[in-house]
N, C-alpha and C positions, 0 to 999 in steps of 0.2 A: 542082822547087821549089828555091829557093836561099835560104839564111839568111845575113843580113849585118847589121852595125851600120847604123842608119839614116843615119849620117854618110857612108856610102859611096854612097848612092843617086845623088847628082849625078855622081860619078865613073863609076859603072856606066852611067848613061844616056849619058854623053859618050863613054866609051871601050870599053864592054862589060866583060865579066868576064875579067880577066887576072891571074894571080898574078904577083908581082914578086919579085926577089931579096931575100933577107934571112935569115929564120929557116931553119935546117936541119931538115928533116923527112925521116926515112928516107934520109938522104944527099943530099937535094935541097933547094935553098934557095928559100924563099918568104917574102916580106914579108907578103902578104895571102893567107891560105889560102882556098880556095873550098869551101863546105859545101853539098852537094846532097842531096836526098831524092827518092825516087821517088813518094811519096804525101804528101798534106797532113798526114795523121796523123803520119808519120815526121818531116816538117818541123817540126810543132808540138812533138814530143818534143825535137828538137834545140833549138828556140827556148826551151823551158822550161829545159833544161839550161844553155844559155848565159846566160839571164837570172838564174839562181840562182848561177852560178859566177863569171861575169865581173864586172869593175868597172862600176858603174852606167851602162852603155851601153844605149841602146834598140835592140832588134833588130827586123828586119822579115823577112817571108817574101815572096819574089817568085815568081810563077808564070812558068815558062819555057815558051814554045811551042817544041816540037821542030821 
């Protein structure tokens, strides 16, 4: 599962999921971080955390076929 702001869905459908340069995280730069979960329950927990912390963005959970 992947958790992302709903505004990213068009870009993901067009180009796939790719982090881009920008914010430094653990010494690596990313503009868009990718958030994954191995179960729907874990994805929902992240979703709840994001919607309560982040600025008024709508988040969605995408199911990824391996």
